[in-house]
C-alpha positions as CSV (number, residue, x, y, z in Angstrom):
1,M,44.2,135.2,73.9
2,F,46.4,132.7,75.7
3,N,48.2,130.1,73.6
4,F,48.5,126.9,75.6
5,D,49.6,125.0,72.4
6,E,52.8,127.0,72.3
7,H,55.9,124.7,72.8
8,I,58.4,126.3,75.0
9,N,61.8,124.6,75.2
10,R,62.7,124.1,78.9
11,L,65.9,122.3,78.4
12,N,69.0,124.0,79.9
13,T,66.8,126.3,82.1
14,D,67.8,124.5,85.3
15,S,64.4,122.8,85.3
16,V,64.1,119.9,87.6
17,K,61.5,118.3,85.4
18,W,63.5,118.5,82.2
19,N,67.1,118.6,83.3
20,A,67.2,116.1,86.3
21,T,66.1,113.1,84.2
22,K,69.6,111.6,84.0
23,A,69.9,111.7,87.8
24,V,66.4,110.3,88.4
25,Y,65.8,107.9,85.5
26,G,69.4,107.2,84.4
27,T,68.9,108.7,80.9
28,D,68.2,112.0,79.2
29,D,66.4,110.2,76.4
30,I,62.9,110.4,77.9
31,L,59.9,112.6,77.8
32,P,59.4,113.9,81.3
33,M,55.8,113.9,82.6
34,W,56.6,113.6,86.3
35,V,57.4,116.6,88.5
36,A,54.2,118.7,89.2
37,D,54.9,121.9,87.3
38,M,53.4,122.8,84.0
39,D,55.0,123.5,80.6
40,F,53.0,126.6,80.0
41,A,54.3,130.2,80.3
42,S,52.9,131.8,83.4
43,P,50.3,134.6,83.0
44,P,51.6,137.7,81.3
45,H,50.8,140.0,84.3
46,I,53.2,138.0,86.5
47,K,56.0,138.3,84.0
48,E,55.3,142.0,83.5
49,A,55.3,142.6,87.3
50,L,58.6,140.8,87.7
51,M,60.2,142.6,84.7
52,K,59.1,146.0,86.2
53,R,60.7,145.0,89.5
54,V,63.9,143.8,87.8
55,E,64.2,147.1,85.8
56,H,64.4,149.0,89.0
57,G,67.8,147.5,89.5
58,I,68.0,147.5,93.3
59,F,67.2,144.3,95.2
60,G,67.6,145.2,98.8
61,Y,65.7,143.8,101.7
62,G,62.0,143.7,100.8
63,M,58.6,143.6,102.4
64,P,55.2,142.8,101.0
65,S,53.1,145.6,99.6
66,S,50.3,147.1,101.7
67,Q,47.8,145.5,99.2
68,L,49.1,141.9,99.3
69,N,47.0,140.5,102.1
70,T,43.9,142.3,100.7
71,V,44.5,140.7,97.3
72,I,44.9,137.2,98.8
73,S,41.8,137.7,101.0
74,N,39.8,138.7,98.0
75,W,40.9,135.7,96.0
76,V,40.0,133.3,98.9
77,A,36.5,135.0,99.2
78,N,35.9,134.9,95.4
79,R,37.2,131.5,94.6
80,Y,36.5,129.5,97.8
81,K,33.6,131.5,99.3
82,W,35.5,132.0,102.6
83,E,35.7,135.4,104.3
84,I,39.1,135.6,106.1
85,K,40.7,138.3,108.0
86,E,44.0,139.7,106.7
87,N,45.9,139.2,109.9
88,W,45.2,135.5,109.6
89,L,47.7,135.3,106.8
90,M,51.3,134.2,107.4
91,P,53.9,133.7,104.6
92,S,55.9,130.5,104.0
93,S,58.4,129.7,101.2
94,G,56.3,126.7,100.3
95,V,53.5,124.4,101.5
96,V,56.0,121.7,102.6
97,S,57.8,124.3,104.7
98,A,54.5,125.3,106.2
99,I,53.7,121.7,107.1
100,G,57.1,121.5,108.8
101,F,56.3,124.7,110.8
102,A,52.9,123.3,111.8
103,I,54.3,120.0,112.9
104,Q,56.8,121.7,115.1
105,A,54.4,124.2,116.5
106,L,51.5,121.9,117.3
107,T,53.1,118.6,118.2
108,E,56.0,117.1,120.2
109,V,58.6,114.6,119.4
110,G,57.0,111.1,119.3
111,D,53.4,112.5,118.6
112,K,51.2,110.8,116.1
113,V,50.4,112.5,112.8
114,L,47.7,111.1,110.5
115,I,47.8,111.1,106.7
116,Q,45.5,109.5,104.0
117,T,47.6,107.3,101.7
118,P,48.7,107.1,99.0
119,V,49.7,110.7,99.4
120,Y,52.2,113.4,98.4
121,H,55.5,111.9,99.5
122,P,56.9,115.0,101.4
123,F,54.2,114.4,104.0
124,Y,56.1,111.3,105.0
125,F,59.4,113.1,105.1
126,M,58.2,116.1,107.2
127,I,56.7,113.8,109.8
128,E,59.7,111.5,110.0
129,N,62.3,114.3,109.8
130,N,60.6,115.9,112.8
131,E,60.7,112.7,114.7
132,R,56.9,112.2,114.8
133,E,55.0,108.9,114.2
134,I,53.2,108.4,110.9
135,V,49.7,107.0,111.2
136,K,48.0,106.0,108.0
137,N,44.3,106.1,107.0
138,P,44.4,104.4,103.7
139,L,42.0,105.6,101.1
140,V,39.7,102.9,99.5
141,L,39.5,102.5,95.7
142,K,35.9,101.6,95.0
143,D,34.4,101.5,91.5
144,G,37.2,103.7,90.1
145,K,37.0,106.4,92.8
146,Y,38.8,106.8,96.1
147,E,36.8,107.1,99.3
148,I,37.6,107.7,102.9
149,D,37.3,104.8,105.3
150,F,35.7,106.7,108.1
151,V,35.6,103.8,110.5
152,D,39.4,103.5,110.2
153,F,39.7,107.3,110.3
154,E,38.0,107.5,113.7
155,E,39.9,104.5,115.1
156,K,43.2,106.2,114.2
157,L,42.2,109.5,115.7
158,K,41.2,107.6,118.9
159,S,44.7,106.1,119.1
160,G,46.1,109.5,120.2
161,V,46.7,111.3,116.9
162,K,47.6,115.0,117.6
163,L,47.6,116.3,114.0
164,F,45.9,115.4,110.7
165,I,47.4,116.5,107.4
166,L,44.6,116.7,104.9
167,C,45.5,116.8,101.2
168,S,42.6,118.8,99.5
169,P,42.4,118.4,96.6
170,H,44.2,115.1,96.9
171,N,47.6,114.4,95.3
172,P,48.0,112.0,93.6
173,V,44.4,110.5,93.4
174,G,42.8,113.7,92.3
175,R,39.8,113.7,94.7
176,V,38.0,117.0,95.4
177,W,36.4,116.2,98.8
178,T,32.7,116.9,99.1
179,R,31.2,119.1,101.7
180,E,29.8,116.0,103.4
181,E,33.2,114.3,103.5
182,L,34.9,117.4,104.9
183,E,32.2,117.9,107.5
184,K,32.6,114.3,108.7
185,M,36.4,114.8,109.0
186,G,36.0,118.1,110.7
187,E,33.6,116.8,113.3
188,L,35.8,113.8,114.1
189,C,38.9,116.0,114.5
190,E,37.0,118.4,116.8
191,Q,35.7,115.5,118.8
192,Y,39.1,114.0,119.4
193,G,41.0,117.2,119.8
194,V,43.1,116.8,116.7
195,Y,44.6,119.8,114.8
196,I,44.1,120.0,111.0
197,V,46.7,121.2,108.5
198,S,45.1,121.3,105.1
199,D,47.3,121.4,102.0
200,E,45.1,123.2,99.5
201,I,47.9,124.0,96.9
202,H,45.8,122.5,94.1
203,A,42.6,124.3,95.1
204,D,42.3,126.3,91.9
205,I,42.7,123.3,89.4
206,I,39.1,122.0,89.7
207,Y,37.0,120.4,87.0
208,K,33.3,121.2,86.9
209,P,30.9,120.3,88.4
210,N,33.3,119.8,91.4
211,V,33.8,122.6,93.8
212,H,36.7,123.2,96.2
213,T,35.7,124.0,99.8
214,P,38.3,124.8,102.5
215,I,37.6,122.6,105.5
216,A,38.2,125.5,107.9
217,S,35.5,127.5,106.1
218,L,32.7,125.2,107.1
219,N,32.7,125.7,110.9
220,E,34.1,128.3,113.3
221,S,35.3,125.5,115.6
222,W,37.3,123.9,112.7
223,E,38.8,127.3,111.8
224,N,40.1,127.4,115.4
225,I,42.0,124.2,115.0
226,S,43.2,124.6,111.4
227,I,46.1,125.8,109.4
228,T,45.2,126.1,105.7
229,C,48.0,126.2,103.2
230,I,47.5,127.9,99.9
231,A,49.8,129.0,97.1
232,P,49.8,130.4,93.5
233,S,52.5,128.0,92.5
234,K,50.5,125.1,90.9
235,T,47.8,127.4,89.7
236,F,50.0,129.9,87.8
237,N,53.1,127.7,87.3
238,I,55.4,129.6,89.6
239,P,56.7,127.0,92.1
240,G,60.3,128.1,91.6
241,L,59.5,131.5,93.2
242,Q,58.7,129.8,96.5
243,A,55.8,131.9,97.7
244,S,52.9,130.5,99.7
245,M,50.6,131.5,102.5
246,M,49.2,129.9,105.7
247,I,45.7,130.9,106.8
248,I,45.7,130.7,110.6
249,P,42.5,132.1,112.3
250,N,43.6,131.1,115.8
251,G,45.9,133.8,117.3
252,E,47.5,131.3,119.7
253,I,48.4,129.0,116.8
254,R,49.8,131.9,114.9
255,K,52.1,132.8,117.8
256,K,53.3,129.2,118.0
257,V,54.1,129.1,114.2
258,Q,55.8,132.5,114.4
259,A,58.0,131.1,117.3
260,V,59.0,128.2,115.1
261,Q,59.8,130.5,112.2
262,G,61.9,132.6,114.5
263,K,63.9,129.6,115.6
264,V,65.0,128.9,112.0
265,G,65.5,132.5,111.0
266,Y,62.6,132.7,108.6
267,H,61.2,136.2,108.2
268,G,59.2,136.3,105.0
269,L,59.1,135.9,101.2
270,N,61.8,137.2,98.9
271,I,60.9,140.3,96.8
272,F,60.2,138.4,93.7
273,G,57.9,136.0,95.5
274,N,55.9,138.9,96.9
275,V,55.6,140.6,93.5
276,A,54.6,137.4,91.7
277,L,52.1,136.3,94.4
278,E,50.3,139.6,94.3
279,A,50.2,139.8,90.5
280,A,48.9,136.2,90.3
281,Y,46.0,136.7,92.7
282,K,45.2,140.2,91.4
283,H,45.3,139.6,87.7
284,G,45.5,135.8,87.0
285,E,41.9,134.8,87.0
286,E,41.3,135.3,83.3
287,W,44.3,133.2,82.4
288,L,43.2,130.4,84.9
289,E,39.7,130.3,83.4
290,A,41.2,129.8,80.0
291,L,43.6,127.1,81.3
292,L,41.0,124.9,83.0
293,P,39.1,123.7,79.9
294,Y,42.5,123.0,78.2
295,L,43.5,120.8,81.1
296,Q,40.1,119.1,81.2
297,R,40.5,118.2,77.5
298,N,43.9,116.7,78.3
299,R,42.4,114.8,81.2
300,D,39.5,113.4,79.0
301,T,41.9,112.5,76.2
302,V,44.0,110.4,78.6
303,I,40.9,108.6,79.9
304,E,39.6,107.9,76.4
305,F,43.0,106.8,75.1
306,V,43.7,104.4,77.9
307,S,40.3,102.9,77.7
308,E,40.6,102.2,74.0
309,E,44.3,101.5,73.6
310,L,45.5,100.1,76.9
311,P,42.5,98.4,78.6
312,E,44.9,96.6,81.0
313,L,45.4,100.0,82.7
314,V,42.8,101.9,84.7
315,V,42.8,105.6,85.1
316,T,41.3,107.3,88.1
317,A,39.6,110.4,86.6
318,P,40.8,113.4,88.7
319,E,38.2,115.8,89.9
320,G,41.0,118.3,90.4
321,T,44.8,118.7,89.9
322,Y,46.6,118.2,86.5
323,L,47.8,114.8,87.7
324,M,46.6,111.4,86.5
325,W,46.8,108.4,88.7
326,V,47.1,105.3,86.6
327,D,46.6,101.7,87.9
328,C,49.0,99.4,86.1
329,R,48.3,96.3,88.3
330,G,46.5,94.6,85.4
331,L,49.8,94.2,83.6
332,G,51.0,91.7,86.1
333,L,54.3,93.6,86.5
334,N,56.1,94.7,89.7
335,D,57.1,98.4,90.2
336,E,60.6,97.9,88.9
337,E,59.3,96.2,85.8
338,I,56.8,99.0,85.2
339,K,59.5,101.6,85.5
340,E,61.9,99.7,83.2
341,R,59.2,99.3,80.5
342,L,58.4,103.0,80.7
343,I,62.1,104.1,80.5
344,Q,63.5,101.5,78.1
345,R,60.6,100.9,75.8
346,G,58.4,104.0,76.1
347,K,61.2,106.6,76.8
348,L,58.7,108.1,79.2
349,G,59.3,109.5,82.7
350,L,56.4,109.1,85.0
351,E,56.3,109.1,88.8
352,P,56.3,105.6,90.4
353,G,53.3,105.1,92.5
354,N,55.2,103.5,95.4
355,K,56.8,106.9,96.0
356,Y,53.4,107.8,97.6
357,G,53.5,104.9,100.0
358,T,52.8,101.2,99.8
359,D,49.2,101.9,98.8
360,G,50.6,103.3,95.5
361,T,52.3,100.0,94.6
362,G,51.4,99.1,91.0
363,F,50.4,102.7,90.0
364,V,52.1,105.6,88.2
365,R,51.4,109.3,88.2
366,M,51.3,111.3,84.9
367,N,51.5,115.1,84.8
368,I,49.1,116.4,82.1
369,G,50.1,120.1,82.5
370,C,51.5,120.2,79.1
371,T,50.6,121.0,75.5
372,Y,48.2,118.8,73.7
373,A,50.9,117.8,71.3
374,T,53.2,116.7,74.2
375,L,50.3,114.8,75.8
376,Q,49.7,112.9,72.5
377,E,53.4,112.0,72.3
378,G,53.3,110.9,76.0
379,L,50.3,108.6,75.3
380,H,52.0,107.2,72.3
381,R,55.1,106.4,74.4
382,L,52.8,104.9,77.2
383,K,51.3,102.5,74.6
384,R,54.7,101.6,73.3
385,A,55.9,100.8,76.9
386,F,53.1,98.3,77.6
387,K,52.2,96.8,74.2
């Protein structure tokens, strides 16, 4: 019913992924597998809803429909087994913006904010740009899988951390945190009086038997100290519409976030963001259920190919997300040499691992949200780069 093998030309569509390669990599002559959006058409229901709105022809000031919060609440209940109240929902133009709102609402200049590295690079920017102090709890790579160093985690919380930004599922290492891991993090944050902002933008891209669990759903006390950030953007390939939601159970925290939004003049999503968000969460599940096995085949193909053709590399098998974290340290090359090989020999654009912090040195991130044919070409180029 859904053709994920269809090649859609994205050149000259103002696509960052496809049209910013010259600025980022110094050449247009590469296959881009970097920015985290997919090369698949979004679900038909989203396009139909947007077209219907466009056909109306008047684009005045908009407001969300009366059904929107109900649709989102139903999605959260069905997919994540978390019963939320509709008044807990607050819009944001994106998860990064939401993190910025949270930092400003819940901390002061100079306060410590904890992250688990290597991690999505805007976490660093939002902390630094708001004049807070970054505190790192480096993840530990053990037997091909990243784990949390809970001794270090607790020591860092003890040092006076005010806010913990959790990446769940984790970008770029692809971990889907277990209930036990989430409970341990939640207990420690409660014990030391630390707020939790949980970036759950990849929550729907989960490979069986893994299950995504929002940390706030596990305990009423953790609900009370949490802001959970969700969005249809990664799930349904609509990040350019800039529509996301914060789930904030605590009324006092909601007031603080609203005050920050008021200071910057933010008052809600644009009309197309509202329309797409509602259509995605109301009608997108069938499309998503068809997408997941396609992405899982892509993931398994990369793992098998690298194991057989490039044994010097090690792939961390993601439990969620459509991102592959590839350890290139066995090549004996530095980051610049890895990048040069990829661009000059492989004609392949991947994200350099050091973009995610010093713990990413020697790694690259590959986006597998693409057709199987594109993936095969990308793997061919990866081999050409390093053989």
